C-alpha positions in Angstrom: 0.0 0.0 0.0 1.4 3.4 -1.0 0.4 6.6 0.7 1.0 8.6 -2.4 -1.8 6.7 -4.1 -4.2 7.4 -1.2 -3.2 11.1 -0.6 -4.7 13.4 -3.2 -3.1 16.8 -3.9 -6.3 18.6 -2.7 -6.0 16.8 0.6 -2.8 18.6 1.7 -3.1 21.5 4.1 0.2 23.3 3.8 0.0 25.4 7.0 -2.0 24.8 10.1 -3.0 27.9 12.1 -3.6 26.3 15.5 -0.8 25.4 17.8 -2.7 23.1 20.2 -3.9 19.6 19.7 -7.6 20.4 20.0 -7.3 23.3 17.6 -5.4 21.2 15.1 -8.0 18.4 15.1 -10.8 21.0 14.7 -8.9 22.7 11.8 -8.3 19.4 10.0 -12.0 18.3 10.4 -13.1 21.7 9.1 -10.8 21.3 6.1 -12.3 17.9 5.3 -15.8 19.3 5.6 -14.9 22.2 3.3 -13.7 19.6 0.7 -17.0 17.6 1.1 -15.0 14.5 2.3 -17.2 14.2 5.4 -20.6 15.4 6.3 -20.6 14.9 10.1 -17.8 17.2 11.2 -18.8 17.2 14.9 -19.0 13.4 15.0 -15.5 13.1 13.4 -14.0 15.6 15.8 -15.4 13.7 18.7 -14.1 10.4 17.5 -10.7 11.8 16.8 -10.7 13.5 20.2 -11.7 10.3 22.0 -8.9 8.4 20.2 -6.4 11.0 21.4 -7.6 10.5 25.0 -6.7 6.8 24.7 -3.2 7.8 24.0 -1.5 10.3 21.7 -1.3 9.4 18.0 2.0 11.4 17.8 4.5 8.7 16.9 7.6 10.8 17.5 10.0 12.4 15.1 7.7 15.3 14.5 4.9 13.2 13.1 1.3 12.4 14.3 -1.2 10.1 12.8 -4.7 11.0 14.2 -7.1 8.4 13.0 -10.6 7.0 13.7 -13.3 4.9 12.1 -16.5 6.6 10.8 -19.5 4.9 9.3 -19.9 7.5 6.6 -16.4 6.9 5.3 -17.1 4.3 2.6 -13.6 4.9 1.2 -10.6 5.8 3.4 -9.9 9.5 3.7 -6.2 10.4 4.0 -5.1 14.0 4.5 -1.8 15.7 5.4 -1.5 18.8 7.4 1.7 20.7 8.2 2.7 23.0 11.0 6.0 24.7 10.5 5.9 26.0 14.1 5.1 22.6 15.6 2.3 21.5 17.9 2.5 19.9 21.3 0.6 16.7 20.4 1.8 14.8 23.5 4.4 12.8 21.6 6.3 10.1 23.4 9.5 11.7 22.5 8.3 15.0 24.0 9.0 16.9 20.7 6.4 18.9 18.8 4.6 17.4 15.9 4.9 19.2 12.5 3.3 16.7 10.1 -0.2 15.2 10.6 -1.4 12.3 8.5 -5.1 12.2 9.3 -6.8 8.8 8.4 -10.6 8.2 8.5 -11.8 4.8 7.5 -14.9 2.6 7.6 -15.4 0.4 10.7 -16.5 -2.3 8.2 -12.9 -2.7 7.0 -10.6 -2.6 10.0 -7.7 -4.4 8.2 -7.6 -1.6 5.6 -7.3 1.0 8.4 -4.4 -0.9 9.9 -2.7 -1.2 6.5 -2.9 2.5 6.0 -1.6 3.3 9.5 1.3 0.8 9.0 2.2 2.2 5.6 2.4 5.8 7.1 4.4 4.6 10.1 6.8 2.6 7.8 7.4 5.6 5.6 8.0 7.9 8.5 10.4 5.5 10.3 12.4 4.4 7.2 12.7 7.8 5.5 15.7 9.6 7.0 14.6 13.2 6.4 11.0 13.1 5.4 10.1 15.7 8.0 12.8 18.1 6.9 12.0 17.7 3.2 8.3 18.3 3.7 8.9 21.3 5.9 11.2 22.8 3.3 8.9 22.0 0.3 7.8 25.1 -1.5 4.4 23.9 -2.5 1.9 21.1 -2.4 3.1 19.6 -5.6 6.6 19.3 -4.2 5.2 17.7 -1.0 3.5 15.1 -3.1 6.7 14.4 -5.1 8.7 14.0 -1.8 6.2 11.4 -0.4 6.2 9.5 -3.7 10.0 9.6 -4.0 10.5 8.5 -0.4 8.1 5.6 -0.8 9.9 4.5 -4.0 13.2 4.5 -2.2 11.7 2.0 0.3 11.1 -0.4 -2.6 14.7 -0.4 -3.8 
């Protein structure tokens, strides 16, 4: 499974405004709603918030993968949001999160959800400077190229 095949260019948010975890979740939900990817913004926010209360989805290294299952998500929704300033997302390494891969999937297909989360985690852990490259990218197109190139390197 390749993230660059799931992440569409119109699903990249190049600069988050909020600098707290709650604000970031609300901002990403609002973005998805504005793109007509979800109808029930309040329900999505509540599910994401509940998931964070179970334990932070910040995996360290400046990356967080907020995720949840939502009945209305017939197809998985993957978005990327970036905070150049960084957000305290309660990461295990204590460092701020700069890159947020948000994943919303159907509860009817839990294995697909796990495959997407695993693919993102694999990319983040195996790519030496993904964070740095994305933060330095000049536009969304460059970000998409970076993700594709880093995933292709993993196949070599």
